[in-house]
C-alpha positions in Angstrom: 129.5 -92.7 -34.3 125.9 -91.3 -34.6 124.0 -88.7 -32.6 120.3 -88.5 -32.9 119.0 -85.0 -32.7 115.3 -85.2 -33.1 112.4 -87.4 -34.1 109.2 -86.8 -36.0 108.6 -84.6 -39.1 105.8 -82.1 -39.9 106.3 -82.3 -43.6 104.2 -84.5 -46.0 106.7 -85.9 -48.5 104.8 -88.7 -50.3 107.6 -91.2 -50.1 108.8 -90.7 -46.5 107.9 -93.1 -43.7 109.2 -90.9 -40.9 105.8 -89.4 -39.9 104.3 -92.9 -40.0 107.0 -94.3 -37.7 107.8 -91.4 -35.3 104.9 -89.0 -35.9 104.3 -85.7 -37.5 105.1 -83.7 -34.3 108.7 -82.6 -34.3 110.4 -83.4 -30.9 114.0 -82.2 -30.6 116.8 -82.5 -28.1 118.3 -79.5 -26.5 121.8 -78.3 -27.2 122.8 -79.3 -23.7 121.5 -82.8 -24.1 123.4 -83.2 -27.3 126.7 -82.0 -26.1 126.4 -84.2 -23.0 126.3 -87.1 -25.3 129.2 -85.7 -27.3 131.2 -85.4 -24.0 130.8 -89.2 -23.7 131.8 -89.7 -27.4 134.9 -87.6 -26.9 136.2 -88.5 -23.5 135.0 -92.1 -23.1 134.8 -93.5 -26.7 137.8 -91.3 -27.7 136.2 -90.5 -31.1 136.5 -87.3 -33.0 133.9 -87.9 -35.7 130.1 -88.3 -35.7 127.1 -88.2 -37.9 124.1 -86.1 -36.8 121.2 -88.4 -37.4 118.5 -85.8 -37.6 115.9 -85.4 -40.4 115.3 -81.8 -39.4 118.6 -80.6 -37.9 118.1 -77.1 -39.5 114.3 -76.9 -39.2 114.5 -74.3 -36.3 117.3 -71.8 -37.0 117.9 -70.8 -33.4 118.0 -74.4 -32.2 120.5 -75.3 -34.9 122.7 -72.5 -34.0 122.5 -73.2 -30.2 123.8 -76.8 -30.9 126.6 -75.5 -33.0 127.6 -72.8 -30.5 127.5 -75.4 -27.7 130.0 -77.6 -29.6 132.2 -74.6 -30.2 132.0 -73.5 -26.5 133.1 -77.0 -25.4 136.3 -76.5 -27.5 135.7 -79.7 -29.4 137.5 -80.5 -32.7 134.8 -82.9 -34.0 134.4 -83.4 -37.7 130.7 -84.2 -38.4 128.1 -84.4 -41.1 124.3 -84.3 -41.5 124.1 -87.6 -43.3 120.3 -88.0 -43.1 119.9 -84.8 -45.0 118.7 -81.3 -44.3 116.0 -79.3 -46.1 117.4 -77.0 -48.8 114.9 -74.3 -47.9 115.9 -74.3 -44.2 119.5 -73.2 -44.4 121.0 -69.7 -44.1 124.5 -68.3 -44.8 125.2 -67.4 -41.1 123.8 -70.8 -39.9 126.0 -72.6 -42.5 129.0 -70.7 -41.4 128.4 -71.5 -37.8 127.9 -75.2 -38.7 131.3 -75.2 -40.4 132.9 -73.5 -37.4 131.5 -76.2 -35.2 133.1 -78.9 -37.4 130.4 -79.8 -40.0 132.0 -80.7 -43.3 129.2 -82.4 -45.2 125.5 -82.3 -45.5 123.0 -84.1 -47.8 119.9 -82.8 -49.5 117.1 -85.1 -50.4 116.5 -83.9 -53.9 114.8 -87.0 -55.4 114.2 -85.6 -58.9 115.1 -82.5 -60.8 112.1 -82.8 -63.2 109.7 -80.1 -62.1 106.6 -82.2 -62.7 107.9 -85.2 -60.8 109.3 -83.0 -58.0 105.9 -81.3 -57.6 104.1 -84.6 -57.1 106.3 -85.3 -54.0 104.7 -82.6 -51.9 108.0 -81.6 -50.3 106.9 -78.1 -49.7 109.9 -76.6 -51.5 110.9 -75.8 -55.0 113.8 -77.0 -57.2 115.2 -73.5 -57.1 115.4 -73.9 -53.3 117.7 -76.9 -54.0 120.0 -74.8 -56.1 120.1 -72.0 -53.6 120.7 -74.4 -50.7 123.7 -76.0 -52.5 125.2 -72.5 -53.0 124.7 -71.4 -49.4 126.2 -74.6 -47.9 129.2 -74.7 -50.3 129.9 -71.1 -49.8 130.5 -71.9 -46.1 133.0 -74.6 -47.1 130.7 -77.6 -46.5 130.4 -80.4 -49.1 127.0 -81.3 -50.4 125.7 -84.7 -51.4 122.4 -85.1 -53.2 120.1 -88.1 -52.9 117.9 -89.0 -55.9 115.2 -91.7 -56.5 114.8 -93.7 -59.7 111.2 -94.5 -60.8 109.1 -92.0 -58.8 105.4 -91.6 -59.7 105.0 -89.9 -63.1 108.7 -90.3 -63.8 110.1 -92.1 -66.9 113.4 -93.4 -68.1 114.0 -90.2 -70.1 113.0 -87.9 -67.2 115.4 -89.7 -64.8 118.2 -89.5 -67.4 117.6 -85.7 -67.5 117.7 -85.6 -63.7 121.1 -87.4 -63.8 122.4 -84.8 -66.3 121.1 -82.0 -64.1 122.6 -83.6 -61.0 126.0 -83.5 -62.6 125.6 -79.9 -63.6 124.1 -78.4 -60.5 127.4 -78.4 -58.6 127.0 -81.2 -56.1 130.1 -82.7 -54.5 128.6 -86.2 -54.6 125.3 -87.8 -55.5 123.5 -91.1 -54.9 120.7 -92.6 -57.0 118.5 -95.3 -55.4 115.7 -97.3 -56.7 112.4 -96.1 -55.4 110.8 -98.2 -52.6 107.2 -97.6 -51.5 106.8 -98.0 -47.7 103.5 -98.9 -45.9 101.9 -95.9 -44.4 103.0 -93.5 -47.1 101.2 -91.8 -49.9 103.7 -93.5 -52.3 102.6 -96.9 -51.0 98.9 -96.1 -51.7 99.8 -94.9 -55.2 101.9 -98.0 -55.9 99.1 -100.3 -54.7 96.7 -98.7 -57.3 99.1 -98.0 -60.2 102.1 -100.3 -60.1 103.0 -103.9 -60.5 105.0 -105.2 -57.5 108.0 -107.4 -58.4 109.2 -108.3 -55.0 108.3 -107.7 -51.3 109.4 -104.1 -50.3 111.3 -105.6 -47.4 113.8 -107.2 -49.8 115.6 -104.0 -50.8 116.3 -100.5 -49.6 115.7 -97.1 -51.1 119.3 -96.0 -50.9 120.6 -99.4 -51.9 123.5 -97.8 -53.8 124.9 -96.7 -50.5 124.5 -99.9 -48.7 124.7 -102.5 -51.4 128.1 -103.8 -50.1 128.0 -106.0 -47.1 124.2 -106.5 -47.0 123.6 -109.7 -48.9 119.9 -109.8 -48.1 119.4 -106.5 -50.0 118.6 -107.0 -53.7 119.4 -104.1 -55.8 116.4 -104.4 -58.1 113.1 -102.6 -58.6 110.4 -103.4 -56.1 107.8 -102.3 -58.7 107.3 -101.1 -62.2 104.7 -99.4 -64.4 103.8 -99.6 -68.1 105.5 -96.2 -68.6 108.6 -97.2 -66.8 109.2 -101.0 -67.0 111.7 -102.8 -64.7 114.3 -103.2 -67.4 114.5 -99.5 -67.9 114.7 -98.9 -64.2 117.6 -101.4 -64.0 119.3 -99.7 -66.9 118.9 -96.3 -65.3 120.5 -97.5 -62.1 123.5 -98.9 -64.1 123.9 -95.6 -65.9 123.9 -93.7 -62.7 126.5 -96.0 -61.2 128.7 -95.7 -64.3 128.4 -92.0 -64.3 129.7 -91.9 -60.7 132.6 -94.2 -61.6 133.6 -91.7 -64.4 133.3 -88.8 -62.0 135.5 -90.5 -59.4 138.1 -91.4 -62.1 138.2 -87.9 -63.4 138.6 -86.5 -59.8 141.5 -88.9 -59.2 143.3 -87.9 -62.4 142.8 -84.2 -61.4 
């Protein structure tokens, strides 16, 4: 079950289509509105798990805490996650602790790249060090952290993405996903790709987190939408395979442990 907490985003990440779709003004639901929906989820649907679909669940500290406190005050035993991802620079120890108390057990961070040069080009408004700090804050509260990464971003190369994979494995994430970069109309990434890249297929034929949804979606082709002279399609495919194989080894080691 999913619960949508807000729409719109004030940030300017070059790859993100959210501002083009729902605007740059952040409009959020109140805590009371959210728990009224959760009342229905609990008592009518008889479910005890949900995903908070909110690109900015922790953008406003007081609002985040009011939602968590409302869930606690209802006496619910929900287990939930922030699957869309939260910003690593908008999380605090006391907030993370309250999220855990309210039933949050996993959050995701959109990290994209751990190469400083590539990361800076994304105009995320945060630093890689914020990512490391955010992971520590959330895990210290007992919440698992998943990292989302993108293969083939502007200025990236095969070697840079390999280094990002190595750093993703060392930074302490509980899980990670690598998807092939897809430029969406209305984004700065789209404009960049039009000017600098060779399109290999229509952008509608795939998905940027195709690793997550590759099973059951036959229309989705897990293949690069575009390439560049510095990062040809074969190297992008190879990088995707390596990332997949790396996760397979991590899972196998975890099972043996």
